[in-house]
C-alpha positions as CSV (number, residue, x, y, z in Angstrom):
1,X,255.3,238.2,131.6
2,X,255.7,241.9,131.5
3,X,252.2,242.4,130.1
4,X,250.8,240.4,133.0
5,X,252.7,242.5,135.5
6,X,251.3,245.7,134.0
7,X,247.6,244.8,133.9
8,X,245.0,243.3,136.2
9,X,241.8,241.5,135.2
10,X,238.4,242.7,136.2
11,X,235.6,240.4,137.3
12,X,234.2,240.3,133.8
13,X,237.4,239.2,132.4
14,X,238.4,242.5,130.9
15,X,242.0,243.5,131.5
16,X,242.4,246.9,133.2
17,X,245.6,248.9,133.4
18,X,247.1,249.2,136.9
19,X,248.3,252.7,136.1
20,X,246.1,255.6,137.5
21,X,243.3,256.7,135.2
22,X,243.2,260.2,133.7
23,X,240.6,261.2,136.2
24,X,242.8,260.0,139.1
25,X,245.8,261.9,137.7
26,X,243.8,265.1,137.4
27,X,242.6,264.7,141.0
28,X,246.2,264.2,142.2
29,X,247.3,267.3,140.3
30,X,244.4,269.3,141.7
31,X,245.0,268.2,145.3
32,X,248.8,269.0,145.0
33,X,248.1,272.7,144.9
34,X,246.1,272.9,148.2
35,X,248.6,270.7,150.0
36,X,251.5,272.9,148.8
37,X,249.6,275.9,149.9
38,X,249.2,274.6,153.4
39,X,252.9,273.7,153.5
40,X,253.8,277.3,152.6
41,X,251.5,278.6,155.3
42,X,253.1,276.5,158.0
43,X,256.6,277.4,156.7
44,X,255.6,281.1,156.9
45,X,255.2,280.8,160.7
46,X,258.9,279.9,161.0
47,X,259.8,282.8,158.7
48,X,257.6,285.2,160.8
49,X,259.3,284.1,164.1
50,X,262.8,284.3,162.5
51,X,261.9,287.6,160.8
52,X,263.0,286.3,157.4
53,X,260.8,287.7,154.6
54,X,260.4,285.7,151.4
55,X,261.5,286.7,147.9
56,X,262.8,290.3,148.6
57,X,266.2,290.0,146.9
58,X,267.4,293.4,145.7
59,X,263.9,294.9,145.6
60,X,261.9,297.0,148.0
61,X,259.2,295.5,150.1
62,X,255.7,297.0,150.5
63,X,253.4,295.5,153.1
64,X,249.6,294.8,152.7
65,X,248.6,292.7,155.7
66,X,248.1,295.4,158.3
67,X,244.4,295.8,157.5
68,X,243.6,292.2,158.2
69,X,245.3,291.8,161.6
70,X,242.1,292.4,163.6
71,X,240.1,290.0,161.4
72,X,242.8,287.2,161.7
73,X,242.9,287.8,165.5
74,X,239.1,287.4,165.6
75,X,239.2,284.1,163.6
76,X,241.9,282.8,166.0
77,X,239.8,283.7,169.0
78,X,236.7,282.0,167.6
79,X,238.8,278.9,166.8
80,X,240.1,278.8,170.4
81,X,236.6,279.3,171.8
82,X,235.2,276.6,169.6
83,X,237.9,274.2,170.9
84,X,237.0,274.9,174.5
85,X,233.3,274.4,173.9
86,X,234.0,271.1,172.1
87,X,236.2,269.9,175.0
88,X,233.2,270.5,177.4
89,X,230.7,268.7,175.1
90,X,233.0,265.7,174.4
91,X,234.4,265.3,177.9
92,X,232.8,261.8,178.1
93,X,234.1,260.8,174.7
94,X,237.9,261.1,175.0
95,X,238.8,259.4,171.7
96,X,236.5,261.7,169.7
97,X,237.7,264.7,171.7
98,X,241.4,264.0,170.8
99,X,240.5,263.9,167.1
100,X,238.5,267.1,167.3
101,X,241.2,268.8,169.4
102,X,243.9,267.9,166.8
103,X,241.8,269.4,164.0
104,X,241.2,272.6,166.1
105,X,245.0,273.0,166.7
106,X,245.7,272.5,163.0
107,X,243.0,275.0,162.0
108,X,244.5,277.5,164.4
109,X,248.0,276.9,162.9
110,X,246.6,277.6,159.4
111,X,245.0,280.9,160.6
112,X,248.3,282.0,162.2
113,X,250.0,280.8,159.0
114,X,247.8,283.0,156.8
115,X,248.7,286.1,158.7
116,X,252.4,285.1,158.9
117,X,252.4,284.6,155.1
118,X,250.9,288.0,154.6
119,X,253.6,289.5,156.7
120,X,256.6,287.6,155.3
121,X,255.4,287.7,151.6
122,X,255.0,291.4,150.8
123,X,254.8,293.1,147.5
124,X,258.2,293.6,145.9
125,X,259.3,296.3,143.5
126,X,262.6,295.6,141.8
127,X,263.7,298.1,139.2
128,X,267.3,297.0,139.1
129,X,268.8,295.1,136.2
130,X,267.3,294.4,132.8
131,X,264.3,292.4,134.1
132,X,262.6,295.0,136.3
133,X,259.4,293.7,137.8
134,X,256.6,294.3,140.3
135,X,255.8,291.2,142.4
136,X,252.2,291.3,143.7
137,X,251.3,288.8,146.3
138,X,248.5,287.8,148.8
139,X,249.5,285.5,151.6
140,X,250.8,282.2,150.2
141,X,248.4,281.5,147.4
142,X,248.8,284.5,145.0
143,X,252.2,285.5,143.5
144,X,252.1,287.4,140.3
145,X,255.3,288.7,138.7
146,X,254.5,291.7,136.5
147,X,257.3,293.1,134.2
148,X,257.5,296.8,134.5
149,X,257.5,297.0,130.7
150,X,254.0,295.5,130.7
151,X,252.5,298.2,132.9
152,X,250.7,300.9,131.0
153,X,249.3,302.8,134.0
154,X,249.1,302.7,137.7
155,X,246.9,304.8,140.0
156,X,245.6,304.9,143.6
157,X,242.0,303.8,143.6
158,X,239.9,302.7,146.6
159,X,237.5,300.0,145.5
160,X,235.3,298.2,148.0
161,X,233.1,296.1,145.6
162,X,234.7,293.5,143.4
163,X,232.8,291.6,140.7
164,X,234.4,288.8,138.8
165,X,235.4,289.8,135.3
166,X,237.5,288.1,132.7
167,X,241.0,289.5,132.4
168,X,240.9,291.2,135.8
169,X,242.5,290.0,139.1
170,X,241.2,291.4,142.4
171,X,243.3,290.9,145.5
172,X,241.3,292.5,148.2
173,X,242.5,292.8,151.8
174,X,239.7,293.6,154.3
175,X,237.3,293.8,151.4
176,X,239.1,296.6,149.7
177,X,241.8,297.3,147.1
178,X,243.7,300.6,146.9
179,X,245.8,300.3,143.8
180,X,244.8,299.7,140.2
181,X,247.3,298.4,137.7
182,X,246.6,298.3,134.0
183,X,248.7,296.2,131.7
184,X,249.6,296.7,128.0
185,X,250.2,292.9,127.6
186,X,248.6,290.1,129.5
187,X,250.3,288.4,132.5
188,X,249.6,284.8,133.4
189,X,248.1,284.1,136.9
190,X,247.5,280.7,138.4
191,X,244.4,280.1,140.5
192,X,244.3,278.3,143.9
193,X,243.8,275.0,142.0
194,X,246.5,275.7,139.5
195,X,244.4,276.9,136.5
196,X,246.2,279.5,134.3
197,X,244.4,282.8,133.6
198,X,245.7,285.8,131.7
199,X,244.9,289.2,133.2
200,X,245.3,292.7,131.9
201,X,244.2,294.5,135.0
202,X,245.2,293.9,138.7
203,X,243.6,295.6,141.6
204,X,245.4,295.0,144.9
205,X,245.9,296.4,148.4
206,X,248.9,298.1,150.0
207,X,249.3,299.5,153.5
208,X,250.9,302.6,152.0
209,X,249.5,303.0,148.5
210,X,250.8,306.5,147.8
211,X,254.3,305.4,148.4
212,X,254.0,302.3,146.2
213,X,252.3,304.2,143.3
214,X,255.0,306.9,143.5
215,X,257.8,304.3,143.4
216,X,256.2,302.4,140.4
217,X,255.7,305.6,138.5
218,X,259.3,306.6,139.1
219,X,260.5,303.2,137.9
220,X,258.4,303.6,134.8
221,X,259.9,306.9,133.8
222,X,262.6,306.6,131.2
223,X,266.0,307.4,132.3
224,X,267.4,310.6,130.8
225,X,271.0,311.2,129.9
226,X,272.4,314.5,131.1
227,X,273.0,317.0,128.2
């Protein structure tokens, strides 16, 4: 009885399991990450309005989203303009227009959410306690926690071209990075679809790179006991 409940029979008479196949399970796992990303974007709008940054704790926050404000405003303007144009074109098709309008509103919310996530999820430097770390982020889809003990060098470096390379993570804002971080031991990073990658160099952007580099170097200096 239990076996019959767990299987179904195909047209050819071959029993097939009712449980999801391996491919379906992989698809579910892959889709889970984009859905979670969109949920974080929408939640960031509420944090932005309430002025509640995410994940600061006892650390110090360093912003990076100032350079993309104009670009995000431009994307939002284009989205609104496209919605107005579609309303004119579909004025004789109200059912289709309602669907398109809902998609346009959702797209605009995601654009606002991307900027809100960049504002509310800054880089964080926490050199207190035994587990000092630098948290490097970009909006809601990149969040890398780098132990300070794994940092071998840090420097301010303006880079405007970024070619993909194994072991390197480029987090450009406005097509540029301003800080280069080299690691003595690899740190694991998860891609947008959840694939793990180990990196030994991170290039990222900060609105005030001199201040962040100075703070990181100060945190890396060994404390000296007075004579």
